[in-house]
NUMARSE-65008 format. One record per atom (N, C-alpha, C): residue in one letter; x, y, z; residue number from 0; atom name. Coordinates in nm, 2 decimals, decimal comma, padded with zeros to 4 digits, m for minus. Example, Ala and Ser with C-alpha at 12.3 -4.5 7.8 and 13.67 -1.06 7.14 Angstrom:
2
A;01,32;m00,57;00,78;0;N
A;01,23;m00,45;00,78;0;CA
A;01,32;m00,33;00,78;0;C
S;01,28;m00,22;00,71;1;N
S;01,37;m00,11;00,71;1;CA
S;01,29;00,00;00,79;1;C
//
This chain:
196
M;m07,27;m04,37;m19,55;0;N
M;m07,31;m04,51;m19,59;0;CA
M;m07,25;m04,54;m19,72;0;C
V;m07,20;m04,45;m19,79;1;N
V;m07,16;m04,47;m19,93;1;CA
V;m07,03;m04,57;m19,93;1;C
L;m06,94;m04,55;m19,84;2;N
L;m06,82;m04,63;m19,82;2;CA
L;m06,86;m04,78;m19,79;2;C
L;m06,99;m04,80;m19,73;3;N
L;m07,03;m04,93;m19,69;3;CA
L;m07,12;m05,00;m19,79;3;C
E;m07,16;m04,93;m19,89;4;N
E;m07,26;m04,98;m19,98;4;CA
E;m07,23;m05,12;m20,04;4;C
P;m07,09;m05,15;m20,07;5;N
P;m07,06;m05,28;m20,13;5;CA
P;m07,08;m05,39;m20,03;5;C
L;m07,07;m05,36;m19,89;6;N
L;m07,08;m05,46;m19,79;6;CA
L;m07,23;m05,48;m19,74;6;C
L;m07,31;m05,40;m19,78;7;N
L;m07,46;m05,41;m19,72;7;CA
L;m07,53;m05,54;m19,76;7;C
P;m07,51;m05,59;m19,89;8;N
P;m07,57;m05,71;m19,92;8;CA
P;m07,51;m05,83;m19,84;8;C
T;m07,38;m05,82;m19,81;9;N
T;m07,31;m05,92;m19,74;9;CA
T;m07,37;m05,92;m19,59;9;C
I;m07,38;m05,81;m19,53;10;N
I;m07,44;m05,80;m19,40;10;CA
I;m07,59;m05,85;m19,39;10;C
T;m07,66;m05,83;m19,50;11;N
T;m07,79;m05,88;m19,51;11;CA
T;m07,79;m06,04;m19,51;11;C
T;m07,70;m06,09;m19,60;12;N
T;m07,68;m06,24;m19,61;12;CA
T;m07,65;m06,29;m19,48;12;C
I;m07,55;m06,23;m19,40;13;N
I;m07,51;m06,29;m19,27;13;CA
I;m07,62;m06,29;m19,17;13;C
Q;m07,70;m06,17;m19,17;14;N
Q;m07,82;m06,16;m19,08;14;CA
Q;m07,91;m06,28;m19,11;14;C
T;m07,94;m06,30;m19,23;15;N
T;m08,04;m06,41;m19,27;15;CA
T;m07,98;m06,55;m19,22;15;C
Q;m07,85;m06,57;m19,25;16;N
Q;m07,80;m06,70;m19,22;16;CA
Q;m07,79;m06,72;m19,07;16;C
L;m07,75;m06,62;m19,00;17;N
L;m07,73;m06,63;m18,85;17;CA
L;m07,86;m06,63;m18,77;17;C
L;m07,98;m06,59;m18,84;18;N
L;m08,11;m06,60;m18,78;18;CA
L;m08,13;m06,75;m18,75;18;C
Q;m08,07;m06,84;m18,82;19;N
Q;m08,09;m06,97;m18,81;19;CA
Q;m08,03;m07,02;m18,67;19;C
A;m07,95;m06,95;m18,60;20;N
A;m07,90;m06,98;m18,48;20;CA
A;m07,93;m06,86;m18,38;20;C
P;m08,06;m06,84;m18,35;21;N
P;m08,09;m06,71;m18,28;21;CA
P;m08,03;m06,69;m18,14;21;C
H;m07,97;m06,80;m18,09;22;N
H;m07,90;m06,78;m17,95;22;CA
H;m07,76;m06,73;m17,97;22;C
V;m07,71;m06,72;m18,09;23;N
V;m07,57;m06,67;m18,10;23;CA
V;m07,57;m06,52;m18,10;23;C
R;m07,48;m06,47;m18,02;24;N
R;m07,46;m06,32;m18,00;24;CA
R;m07,34;m06,28;m18,07;24;C
W;m07,36;m06,22;m18,19;25;N
W;m07,25;m06,18;m18,27;25;CA
W;m07,25;m06,02;m18,30;25;C
L;m07,14;m05,97;m18,31;26;N
L;m07,13;m05,82;m18,32;26;CA
L;m07,04;m05,79;m18,44;26;C
I;m07,07;m05,69;m18,52;27;N
I;m07,00;m05,63;m18,62;27;CA
I;m06,89;m05,53;m18,57;27;C
G;m06,76;m05,56;m18,60;28;N
G;m06,66;m05,47;m18,54;28;CA
G;m06,57;m05,42;m18,65;28;C
G;m06,45;m05,38;m18,62;29;N
G;m06,35;m05,33;m18,72;29;CA
G;m06,40;m05,21;m18,80;29;C
S;m06,35;m05,19;m18,92;30;N
S;m06,37;m05,07;m19,00;30;CA
S;m06,52;m05,07;m19,04;30;C
C;m06,58;m05,18;m19,07;31;N
C;m06,73;m05,17;m19,09;31;CA
C;m06,81;m05,12;m18,97;31;C
G;m06,78;m05,16;m18,86;32;N
G;m06,85;m05,13;m18,74;32;CA
G;m06,83;m04,98;m18,70;32;C
L;m06,71;m04,93;m18,74;33;N
L;m06,67;m04,80;m18,72;33;CA
L;m06,75;m04,70;m18,81;33;C
L;m06,76;m04,74;m18,93;34;N
L;m06,83;m04,66;m19,03;34;CA
L;m06,99;m04,65;m19,00;34;C
L;m07,03;m04,77;m18,95;35;N
L;m07,18;m04,77;m18,91;35;CA
L;m07,21;m04,68;m18,79;35;C
Q;m07,11;m04,65;m18,72;36;N
Q;m07,12;m04,56;m18,61;36;CA
Q;m07,07;m04,42;m18,64;36;C
H;m07,04;m04,39;m18,77;37;N
H;m07,01;m04,26;m18,81;37;CA
H;m06,87;m04,22;m18,77;37;C
V;m06,78;m04,31;m18,75;38;N
V;m06,64;m04,27;m18,73;38;CA
V;m06,57;m04,26;m18,87;38;C
D;m06,51;m04,15;m18,90;39;N
D;m06,45;m04,13;m19,03;39;CA
D;m06,32;m04,20;m19,04;39;C
I;m06,31;m04,31;m19,11;40;N
I;m06,18;m04,37;m19,12;40;CA
I;m06,12;m04,36;m19,27;40;C
G;m06,20;m04,28;m19,34;41;N
G;m06,14;m04,23;m19,48;41;CA
G;m06,13;m04,34;m19,59;41;C
R;m06,19;m04,45;m19,57;42;N
R;m06,18;m04,55;m19,68;42;CA
R;m06,29;m04,65;m19,67;42;C
S;m06,31;m04,73;m19,76;43;N
S;m06,40;m04,84;m19,75;43;CA
S;m06,34;m04,95;m19,69;43;C
P;m06,42;m05,03;m19,61;44;N
P;m06,36;m05,15;m19,54;44;CA
P;m06,31;m05,26;m19,64;44;C
R;m06,20;m05,32;m19,61;45;N
R;m06,15;m05,43;m19,70;45;CA
R;m06,22;m05,56;m19,67;45;C
D;m06,27;m05,58;m19,55;46;N
D;m06,34;m05,69;m19,51;46;CA
D;m06,45;m05,66;m19,41;46;C
L;m06,51;m05,77;m19,36;47;N
L;m06,61;m05,75;m19,25;47;CA
L;m06,58;m05,85;m19,15;47;C
D;m06,56;m05,79;m19,02;48;N
D;m06,53;m05,86;m18,90;48;CA
D;m06,65;m05,88;m18,82;48;C
L;m06,66;m06,02;m18,78;49;N
L;m06,77;m06,06;m18,69;49;CA
L;m06,71;m06,12;m18,56;49;C
Y;m06,76;m06,07;m18,45;50;N
Y;m06,71;m06,13;m18,31;50;CA
Y;m06,81;m06,21;m18,24;50;C
V;m06,76;m06,32;m18,20;51;N
V;m06,84;m06,41;m18,11;51;CA
V;m06,76;m06,46;m18,00;51;C
D;m06,82;m06,52;m17,89;52;N
D;m06,75;m06,58;m17,79;52;CA
D;m06,72;m06,73;m17,83;52;C
Y;m06,64;m06,78;m17,75;53;N
Y;m06,60;m06,93;m17,77;53;CA
Y;m06,70;m07,02;m17,80;53;C
Q;m06,81;m07,01;m17,71;54;N
Q;m06,92;m07,11;m17,72;54;CA
Q;m07,01;m07,09;m17,83;54;C
D;m06,99;m06,98;m17,90;55;N
D;m07,08;m06,96;m18,03;55;CA
D;m07,00;m06,98;m18,16;55;C
V;m06,88;m07,02;m18,15;56;N
V;m06,80;m07,03;m18,28;56;CA
V;m06,86;m07,14;m18,36;56;C
T;m06,88;m07,26;m18,31;57;N
T;m06,93;m07,37;m18,39;57;CA
T;m07,07;m07,34;m18,46;57;C
A;m07,16;m07,29;m18,37;58;N
A;m07,29;m07,26;m18,43;58;CA
A;m07,28;m07,15;m18,54;58;C
A;m07,21;m07,05;m18,52;59;N
A;m07,19;m06,93;m18,62;59;CA
A;m07,13;m06,99;m18,74;59;C
H;m07,03;m07,07;m18,73;60;N
H;m06,95;m07,13;m18,85;60;CA
H;m07,06;m07,22;m18,92;60;C
S;m07,13;m07,31;m18,86;61;N
S;m07,22;m07,39;m18,92;61;CA
S;m07,32;m07,31;m19,01;61;C
C;m07,37;m07,20;m18,95;62;N
C;m07,47;m07,12;m19,03;62;CA
C;m07,40;m07,06;m19,16;62;C
L;m07,27;m07,02;m19,15;63;N
L;m07,20;m06,97;m19,26;63;CA
L;m07,12;m07,06;m19,35;63;C
Q;m07,14;m07,19;m19,31;64;N
Q;m07,07;m07,29;m19,38;64;CA
Q;m07,08;m07,29;m19,54;64;C
P;m07,19;m07,26;m19,59;65;N
P;m07,20;m07,25;m19,74;65;CA
P;m07,09;m07,15;m19,81;65;C
Y;m07,05;m07,06;m19,73;66;N
Y;m06,96;m06,95;m19,78;66;CA
Y;m06,82;m06,97;m19,73;66;C
S;m06,79;m07,08;m19,66;67;N
S;m06,65;m07,08;m19,59;67;CA
S;m06,54;m07,11;m19,68;67;C
V;m06,43;m07,06;m19,64;68;N
V;m06,30;m07,07;m19,71;68;CA
V;m06,22;m07,17;m19,63;68;C
D;m06,24;m07,18;m19,50;69;N
D;m06,17;m07,27;m19,40;69;CA
D;m06,25;m07,30;m19,29;69;C
V;m06,19;m07,37;m19,19;70;N
V;m06,27;m07,39;m19,07;70;CA
V;m06,21;m07,32;m18,96;70;C
P;m06,29;m07,30;m18,84;71;N
P;m06,24;m07,23;m18,73;71;CA
P;m06,11;m07,29;m18,68;71;C
M;m06,01;m07,21;m18,66;72;N
M;m05,87;m07,26;m18,62;72;CA
M;m05,82;m07,16;m18,51;72;C
Y;m05,76;m07,21;m18,40;73;N
Y;m05,69;m07,12;m18,31;73;CA
Y;m05,57;m07,05;m18,38;73;C
N;m05,56;m06,92;m18,35;74;N
N;m05,46;m06,85;m18,41;74;CA
N;m05,40;m06,75;m18,31;74;C
E;m05,27;m06,74;m18,32;75;N
E;m05,21;m06,66;m18,20;75;CA
E;m05,09;m06,58;m18,27;75;C
T;m05,08;m06,46;m18,24;76;N
T;m04,96;m06,37;m18,28;76;CA
T;m04,91;m06,31;m18,15;76;C
P;m04,80;m06,22;m18,15;77;N
P;m04,74;m06,17;m18,03;77;CA
P;m04,84;m06,10;m17,96;77;C
I;m04,95;m06,05;m18,01;78;N
I;m05,04;m05,96;m17,92;78;CA
I;m05,18;m06,02;m17,93;78;C
Y;m05,22;m06,10;m18,03;79;N
Y;m05,36;m06,15;m18,04;79;CA
Y;m05,37;m06,30;m18,01;79;C
A;m05,48;m06,35;m17,96;80;N
A;m05,52;m06,49;m17,97;80;CA
A;m05,67;m06,50;m18,01;80;C
S;m05,71;m06,58;m18,09;81;N
S;m05,85;m06,60;m18,13;81;CA
S;m05,86;m06,73;m18,20;81;C
I;m06,00;m06,76;m18,23;82;N
I;m06,03;m06,87;m18,31;82;CA
I;m06,08;m06,81;m18,44;82;C
L;m06,01;m06,82;m18,56;83;N
L;m06,05;m06,75;m18,68;83;CA
L;m06,10;m06,84;m18,79;83;C
S;m06,19;m06,79;m18,86;84;N
S;m06,24;m06,86;m18,98;84;CA
S;m06,28;m06,76;m19,08;84;C
H;m06,28;m06,79;m19,21;85;N
H;m06,30;m06,69;m19,32;85;CA
H;m06,40;m06,74;m19,42;85;C
Y;m06,47;m06,64;m19,48;86;N
Y;m06,58;m06,67;m19,57;86;CA
Y;m06,57;m06,57;m19,68;86;C
I;m06,63;m06,61;m19,80;87;N
I;m06,65;m06,52;m19,91;87;CA
I;m06,81;m06,51;m19,92;87;C
I;m06,86;m06,40;m19,90;88;N
I;m07,00;m06,37;m19,91;88;CA
I;m07,04;m06,26;m20,00;88;C
D;m07,11;m06,28;m20,11;89;N
D;m07,14;m06,18;m20,21;89;CA
D;m07,01;m06,11;m20,25;89;C
D;m06,91;m06,18;m20,28;90;N
D;m06,78;m06,14;m20,32;90;CA
D;m06,70;m06,06;m20,22;90;C
N;m06,74;m06,06;m20,09;91;N
N;m06,67;m05,99;m19,99;91;CA
N;m06,61;m06,08;m19,90;91;C
A;m06,49;m06,04;m19,84;92;N
A;m06,42;m06,12;m19,74;92;CA
A;m06,49;m06,09;m19,60;92;C
V;m06,51;m06,20;m19,53;93;N
V;m06,57;m06,20;m19,41;93;CA
V;m06,48;m06,28;m19,31;93;C
E;m06,45;m06,22;m19,19;94;N
E;m06,37;m06,30;m19,09;94;CA
E;m06,45;m06,31;m18,96;94;C
L;m06,47;m06,44;m18,91;95;N
L;m06,53;m06,47;m18,79;95;CA
L;m06,42;m06,48;m18,68;95;C
V;m06,43;m06,40;m18,58;96;N
V;m06,33;m06,39;m18,47;96;CA
V;m06,39;m06,44;m18,34;96;C
G;m06,35;m06,55;m18,30;97;N
G;m06,40;m06,61;m18,17;97;CA
G;m06,30;m06,60;m18,06;97;C
D;m06,36;m06,57;m17,94;98;N
D;m06,27;m06,57;m17,82;98;CA
D;m06,15;m06,48;m17,83;98;C
F;m06,17;m06,36;m17,87;99;N
F;m06,07;m06,27;m17,90;99;CA
F;m06,00;m06,21;m17,78;99;C
K;m05,87;m06,23;m17,77;100;N
K;m05,78;m06,18;m17,65;100;CA
K;m05,67;m06,09;m17,71;100;C
V;m05,65;m05,98;m17,64;101;N
V;m05,53;m05,89;m17,68;101;CA
V;m05,44;m05,88;m17,56;101;C
K;m05,31;m05,90;m17,58;102;N
K;m05,21;m05,88;m17,47;102;CA
K;m05,10;m05,79;m17,53;102;C
A;m05,09;m05,67;m17,47;103;N
A;m05,00;m05,57;m17,51;103;CA
A;m04,99;m05,46;m17,40;103;C
M;m04,88;m05,39;m17,40;104;N
M;m04,85;m05,29;m17,30;104;CA
M;m04,88;m05,33;m17,15;104;C
Q;m04,85;m05,45;m17,12;105;N
Q;m04,87;m05,51;m16,99;105;CA
Q;m05,02;m05,51;m16,95;105;C
S;m05,10;m05,52;m17,05;106;N
S;m05,25;m05,52;m17,04;106;CA
S;m05,30;m05,66;m17,10;106;C
A;m05,41;m05,71;m17,05;107;N
A;m05,48;m05,82;m17,09;107;CA
A;m05,62;m05,79;m17,11;107;C
Y;m05,67;m05,79;m17,24;108;N
Y;m05,80;m05,76;m17,27;108;CA
Y;m05,88;m05,87;m17,33;108;C
Q;m05,99;m05,92;m17,28;109;N
Q;m06,07;m06,03;m17,33;109;CA
Q;m06,20;m05,97;m17,39;109;C
V;m06,22;m05,99;m17,51;110;N
V;m06,35;m05,94;m17,57;110;CA
V;m06,46;m06,04;m17,53;110;C
E;m06,56;m05,99;m17,46;111;N
E;m06,68;m06,07;m17,42;111;CA
E;m06,79;m06,03;m17,51;111;C
A;m06,80;m06,10;m17,62;112;N
A;m06,90;m06,06;m17,73;112;CA
A;m07,05;m06,07;m17,68;112;C
S;m07,08;m06,17;m17,60;113;N
S;m07,22;m06,19;m17,55;113;CA
S;m07,24;m06,08;m17,45;113;C
Y;m07,15;m06,05;m17,36;114;N
Y;m07,18;m05,94;m17,26;114;CA
Y;m07,20;m05,81;m17,33;114;C
L;m07,11;m05,78;m17,43;115;N
L;m07,12;m05,65;m17,50;115;CA
L;m07,25;m05,65;m17,58;115;C
W;m07,28;m05,76;m17,64;116;N
W;m07,42;m05,76;m17,71;116;CA
W;m07,53;m05,73;m17,62;116;C
E;m07,53;m05,79;m17,49;117;N
E;m07,64;m05,76;m17,40;117;CA
E;m07,64;m05,62;m17,34;117;C
A;m07,51;m05,58;m17,31;118;N
A;m07,50;m05,46;m17,22;118;CA
A;m07,47;m05,33;m17,30;118;C
H;m07,40;m05,34;m17,40;119;N
H;m07,34;m05,22;m17,46;119;CA
H;m07,34;m05,20;m17,61;119;C
S;m07,40;m05,30;m17,69;120;N
S;m07,39;m05,29;m17,82;120;CA
S;m07,49;m05,17;m17,88;120;C
Q;m07,45;m05,12;m17,99;121;N
Q;m07,53;m05,03;m18,06;121;CA
Q;m07,60;m05,11;m18,17;121;C
T;m07,73;m05,07;m18,20;122;N
T;m07,81;m05,15;m18,30;122;CA
T;m07,84;m05,06;m18,42;122;C
V;m07,81;m05,11;m18,54;123;N
V;m07,85;m05,04;m18,66;123;CA
V;m07,94;m05,14;m18,74;123;C
Q;m08,02;m05,08;m18,82;124;N
Q;m08,12;m05,16;m18,91;124;CA
Q;m08,07;m05,15;m19,05;124;C
I;m08,04;m05,27;m19,11;125;N
I;m08,00;m05,28;m19,24;125;CA
I;m08,10;m05,37;m19,32;125;C
T;m08,16;m05,32;m19,42;126;N
T;m08,26;m05,39;m19,49;126;CA
T;m08,36;m05,47;m19,41;126;C
G;m08,41;m05,40;m19,31;127;N
G;m08,52;m05,45;m19,23;127;CA
G;m08,48;m05,55;m19,11;127;C
H;m08,35;m05,58;m19,10;128;N
H;m08,29;m05,66;m18,99;128;CA
H;m08,20;m05,57;m18,90;128;C
N;m08,20;m05,61;m18,78;129;N
N;m08,11;m05,54;m18,68;129;CA
N;m07,98;m05,61;m18,68;129;C
A;m07,87;m05,52;m18,68;130;N
A;m07,74;m05,58;m18,66;130;CA
A;m07,68;m05,50;m18,54;130;C
R;m07,60;m05,57;m18,47;131;N
R;m07,54;m05,51;m18,35;131;CA
R;m07,40;m05,49;m18,37;131;C
L;m07,35;m05,38;m18,32;132;N
L;m07,21;m05,33;m18,34;132;CA
L;m07,12;m05,33;m18,22;132;C
M;m07,00;m05,36;m18,23;133;N
M;m06,91;m05,34;m18,12;133;CA
M;m06,91;m05,20;m18,07;133;C
P;m06,92;m05,18;m17,94;134;N
P;m06,93;m05,04;m17,89;134;CA
P;m06,79;m04,97;m17,92;134;C
L;m06,80;m04,84;m17,94;135;N
L;m06,67;m04,76;m17,97;135;CA
L;m06,57;m04,77;m17,86;135;C
A;m06,62;m04,79;m17,74;136;N
A;m06,52;m04,80;m17,62;136;CA
A;m06,42;m04,92;m17,66;136;C
H;m06,48;m05,03;m17,70;137;N
H;m06,40;m05,15;m17,74;137;CA
H;m06,30;m05,11;m17,85;137;C
E;m06,36;m05,04;m17,95;138;N
E;m06,26;m05,01;m18,06;138;CA
E;m06,15;m04,91;m18,02;138;C
L;m06,18;m04,83;m17,93;139;N
L;m06,08;m04,74;m17,87;139;CA
L;m05,96;m04,82;m17,80;139;C
L;m06,00;m04,90;m17,71;140;N
L;m05,91;m04,98;m17,63;140;CA
L;m05,83;m05,07;m17,73;140;C
F;m05,89;m05,14;m17,81;141;N
F;m05,82;m05,23;m17,91;141;CA
F;m05,73;m05,16;m17,99;141;C
N;m05,76;m05,04;m18,05;142;N
N;m05,67;m04,97;m18,14;142;CA
N;m05,56;m04,90;m18,06;142;C
L;m05,59;m04,86;m17,94;143;N
L;m05,47;m04,82;m17,84;143;CA
L;m05,37;m04,93;m17,82;143;C
L;m05,42;m05,05;m17,79;144;N
L;m05,34;m05,16;m17,76;144;CA
L;m05,25;m05,20;m17,88;144;C
R;m05,31;m05,18;m18,00;145;N
R;m05,23;m05,21;m18,12;145;CA
R;m05,16;m05,10;m18,19;145;C
N;m05,16;m04,98;m18,11;146;N
N;m05,09;m04,85;m18,15;146;CA
N;m05,13;m04,81;m18,30;146;C
R;m05,26;m04,79;m18,31;147;N
R;m05,32;m04,74;m18,45;147;CA
R;m05,38;m04,60;m18,42;147;C
P;m05,29;m04,49;m18,41;148;N
P;m05,35;m04,36;m18,39;148;CA
P;m05,44;m04,31;m18,49;148;C
D;m05,42;m04,37;m18,62;149;N
D;m05,52;m04,33;m18,73;149;CA
D;m05,66;m04,37;m18,69;149;C
R;m05,67;m04,48;m18,62;150;N
R;m05,81;m04,53;m18,58;150;CA
R;m05,85;m04,45;m18,44;150;C
Y;m05,76;m04,47;m18,34;151;N
Y;m05,81;m04,43;m18,21;151;CA
Y;m05,84;m04,27;m18,20;151;C
E;m05,77;m04,19;m18,28;152;N
E;m05,80;m04,05;m18,27;152;CA
E;m05,94;m04,02;m18,34;152;C
A;m05,97;m04,09;m18,44;153;N
A;m06,10;m04,08;m18,50;153;CA
A;m06,21;m04,13;m18,41;153;C
I;m06,18;m04,23;m18,34;154;N
I;m06,28;m04,30;m18,25;154;CA
I;m06,29;m04,21;m18,13;154;C
R;m06,19;m04,16;m18,08;155;N
R;m06,19;m04,06;m17,97;155;CA
R;m06,28;m03,94;m17,99;155;C
H;m06,27;m03,89;m18,12;156;N
H;m06,34;m03,77;m18,16;156;CA
H;m06,49;m03,80;m18,16;156;C
T;m06,53;m03,91;m18,21;157;N
T;m06,67;m03,96;m18,22;157;CA
T;m06,72;m03,98;m18,07;157;C
M;m06,64;m04,05;m17,99;158;N
M;m06,69;m04,08;m17,85;158;CA
M;m06,71;m03,94;m17,77;158;C
L;m06,62;m03,85;m17,78;159;N
L;m06,62;m03,73;m17,71;159;CA
L;m06,74;m03,64;m17,76;159;C
A;m06,79;m03,65;m17,87;160;N
A;m06,91;m03,58;m17,92;160;CA
A;m07,03;m03,62;m17,85;160;C
N;m07,03;m03,75;m17,79;161;N
N;m07,16;m03,80;m17,71;161;CA
N;m07,10;m03,87;m17,59;161;C
P;m07,03;m03,81;m17,51;162;N
P;m06,96;m03,88;m17,39;162;CA
P;m07,06;m03,96;m17,30;162;C
E;m07,18;m03,91;m17,28;163;N
E;m07,28;m03,98;m17,20;163;CA
E;m07,31;m04,11;m17,25;163;C
L;m07,30;m04,14;m17,38;164;N
L;m07,33;m04,27;m17,43;164;CA
L;m07,20;m04,36;m17,43;164;C
H;m07,09;m04,31;m17,44;165;N
H;m06,97;m04,39;m17,46;165;CA
H;m06,88;m04,41;m17,33;165;C
M;m06,88;m04,30;m17,26;166;N
M;m06,78;m04,31;m17,14;166;CA
M;m06,83;m04,42;m17,04;166;C
P;m06,95;m04,44;m17,00;167;N
P;m06,99;m04,54;m16,91;167;CA
P;m06,94;m04,68;m16,96;167;C
V;m06,94;m04,70;m17,10;168;N
V;m06,90;m04,83;m17,15;168;CA
V;m06,75;m04,85;m17,13;168;C
L;m06,68;m04,74;m17,16;169;N
L;m06,54;m04,74;m17,15;169;CA
L;m06,50;m04,76;m17,00;169;C
N;m06,56;m04,70;m16,91;170;N
N;m06,53;m04,73;m16,77;170;CA
N;m06,56;m04,88;m16,73;170;C
D;m06,67;m04,93;m16,78;171;N
D;m06,70;m05,07;m16,75;171;CA
D;m06,59;m05,16;m16,81;171;C
L;m06,55;m05,14;m16,93;172;N
L;m06,44;m05,23;m16,99;172;CA
L;m06,32;m05,22;m16,91;172;C
L;m06,29;m05,10;m16,87;173;N
L;m06,16;m05,08;m16,79;173;CA
L;m06,17;m05,16;m16,66;173;C
Q;m06,28;m05,17;m16,59;174;N
Q;m06,31;m05,25;m16,47;174;CA
Q;m06,30;m05,39;m16,50;174;C
R;m06,35;m05,43;m16,62;175;N
R;m06,35;m05,58;m16,64;175;CA
R;m06,22;m05,64;m16,69;175;C
N;m06,11;m05,56;m16,71;176;N
N;m05,99;m05,62;m16,76;176;CA
N;m05,88;m05,57;m16,69;176;C
S;m05,76;m05,61;m16,74;177;N
S;m05,63;m05,58;m16,66;177;CA
S;m05,55;m05,48;m16,75;177;C
W;m05,51;m05,37;m16,68;178;N
W;m05,44;m05,26;m16,77;178;CA
W;m05,31;m05,23;m16,71;178;C
G;m05,21;m05,22;m16,79;179;N
G;m05,07;m05,17;m16,74;179;CA
G;m05,07;m05,03;m16,72;179;C
T;m04,97;m04,99;m16,64;180;N
T;m04,96;m04,84;m16,61;180;CA
T;m04,94;m04,76;m16,73;180;C
E;m04,85;m04,80;m16,82;181;N
E;m04,81;m04,72;m16,94;181;CA
E;m04,95;m04,70;m17,02;181;C
F;m05,02;m04,81;m17,04;182;N
F;m05,14;m04,81;m17,12;182;CA
F;m05,25;m04,70;m17,05;182;C
Q;m05,26;m04,72;m16,91;183;N
Q;m05,36;m04,63;m16,85;183;CA
Q;m05,31;m04,48;m16,87;183;C
H;m05,18;m04,45;m16,86;184;N
H;m05,13;m04,31;m16,88;184;CA
H;m05,17;m04,27;m17,02;184;C
K;m05,14;m04,36;m17,11;185;N
K;m05,17;m04,32;m17,26;185;CA
K;m05,32;m04,29;m17,28;185;C
L;m05,41;m04,38;m17,22;186;N
L;m05,55;m04,36;m17,24;186;CA
L;m05,60;m04,23;m17,17;186;C
E;m05,54;m04,21;m17,05;187;N
E;m05,58;m04,08;m16,98;187;CA
E;m05,54;m03,95;m17,06;187;C
Q;m05,42;m03,96;m17,11;188;N
Q;m05,37;m03,85;m17,19;188;CA
Q;m05,46;m03,82;m17,32;188;C
L;m05,51;m03,93;m17,38;189;N
L;m05,59;m03,93;m17,49;189;CA
L;m05,72;m03,87;m17,46;189;C
M;m05,79;m03,91;m17,35;190;N
M;m05,92;m03,88;m17,32;190;CA
M;m05,93;m03,76;m17,23;190;C
K;m05,81;m03,71;m17,18;191;N
K;m05,80;m03,60;m17,09;191;CA
K;m05,90;m03,61;m16,97;191;C
N;m05,99;m03,52;m16,96;192;N
N;m06,07;m03,52;m16,84;192;CA
N;m06,20;m03,59;m16,85;192;C
S;m06,22;m03,68;m16,95;193;N
S;m06,34;m03,75;m16,97;193;CA
S;m06,36;m03,87;m16,89;193;C
L;m06,25;m03,93;m16,84;194;N
L;m06,25;m04,05;m16,76;194;CA
L;m06,29;m04,01;m16,62;194;C
R;m06,39;m04,09;m16,56;195;N
R;m06,43;m04,06;m16,43;195;CA
R;m06,41;m04,18;m16,33;195;C
//
């Protein structure tokens, strides 16, 4: 938790603000979410990534409006598409990522934040409030798609230490999205005999 200490007040502020919109399903992802799930990424997070679905972007942004740097805008790169907005909270950078899609390696992956919140999120308690985290299966797929072995190797190691928790989630996400042959082969090699 030492690496996360600078971000803990920010998470607490976000929790308090987003309690004003209790129907919004939001998840902490990225390096902060990994550290909260004991994945060794070797450094402190540069920012805090929050994920929501399309229908929750406006409500989440309204709650965080006092800290906003910009307004939610559609953003597209060669492999990502999302609705992005940015905030400075307790001197930390926060990114709200809505309706996140990844297309790479002939695969199409849609992040379903509400579904993940309901079905697969991990919960941590920070200063008396619950925060929900992106499942490691999502982080594995995302980092494989963007070819970040520094991340996916560390995630794999943590997942395989507790496969009964993580492998059903991975299998579910594989069923709910579209994956190219090259990607499937890469994932199978990475996870060896863990996929069922």
